[in-house]
C-alpha positions, 0 to 999 in steps of 0.5 A: 700816847708816848712812853714815859722815857719819851719826850715830845717836841713842843715849843712855846709861844708868847700869847697876848690875850685879854681875859675878863679881870676876875676870871684871870685871878681865879685862874692865877689862884688855881694854879697856885693851889696845883703848883703849876704856871698860869700858862701850864695850867691853861695847856692842861685846861685846852687840852682836856677840852680837845678830850671828848667823854667817850659817847657824848663827843661835841657834848661832853669833855674831860675835866682835868680838876679834881674835886679838891681843885673844883672846891678851890675854885668855886672859893676862888670865884667867890673870893675874887667876885666871879659871879658869872658862869660858862655861858655868860662869855657871850656878852663879853663882846664889845657893844653887846649888853647882856638882856635883862630878864 
């Protein structure tokens, strides 16, 4: 980690990505809740996902979200109808259907 006086060189690039609509609404709401841009929020989430919990490498990673942010996420998911969890993403691919239970 760089000292607080150091500036890390970086260059941001524009991405053209597609994401599930309700998820994007929740992310935008969370970015607003945190007072950051959507890009900054995504960078923070990705960087934390690269940071494993010591002793649980490959099984768990650090969360960038506070308890207040997690409560806001739950509210935003409810408001925007994001009624799926992390493992649902395997069904987002075209031509795949979600199995019935």
